[in-house]
C-alpha positions in Angstrom: -0.7 -11.8 -3.7 1.1 -15.2 -4.0 -1.5 -16.7 -6.2 -2.9 -16.5 -9.7 -6.6 -16.2 -8.8 -8.6 -13.0 -9.3 -7.9 -10.3 -6.7 -10.4 -10.6 -3.8 -10.2 -6.8 -3.3 -11.8 -6.3 -6.8 -14.9 -8.1 -5.6 -15.4 -5.5 -2.9 -17.6 -2.6 -4.1 -15.5 0.2 -2.7 -12.8 -0.2 -5.4 -9.9 0.0 -3.0 -6.8 -1.7 -4.4 -4.7 -4.1 -2.4 -2.3 -2.1 -0.2 -0.3 -2.4 3.0 0.6 0.2 5.6 4.2 1.2 6.3 5.2 3.3 9.3 8.1 5.7 8.9 9.7 8.8 10.5 10.0 11.8 8.2 13.4 13.0 7.0 15.5 15.2 9.3 14.7 18.9 8.9 10.9 18.6 8.8 8.9 20.1 11.5 6.7 17.1 12.2 9.0 14.3 13.5 6.1 12.1 14.6 5.9 8.7 13.0 3.6 8.6 10.0 1.8 5.8 8.2 1.6 5.6 4.4 -0.1 3.0 2.3 1.7 1.3 -0.6 0.6 -1.1 -3.3 2.4 -2.8 -6.1 1.7 -4.3 -9.5 3.6 -7.2 -11.1 3.6 -7.4 -14.9 4.5 -10.5 -16.8 5.8 -10.4 -20.3 
């Protein structure tokens, strides 16, 4: 998030972290060549 406030996702009771979907096609050589969707999240640490 581009802010320094507390994460709004933490306030939701399901405990799901912030994430975003990314669609991709599997590498060549795999049987399933259909486009897939994976969810990514990231954490920024400050020293």
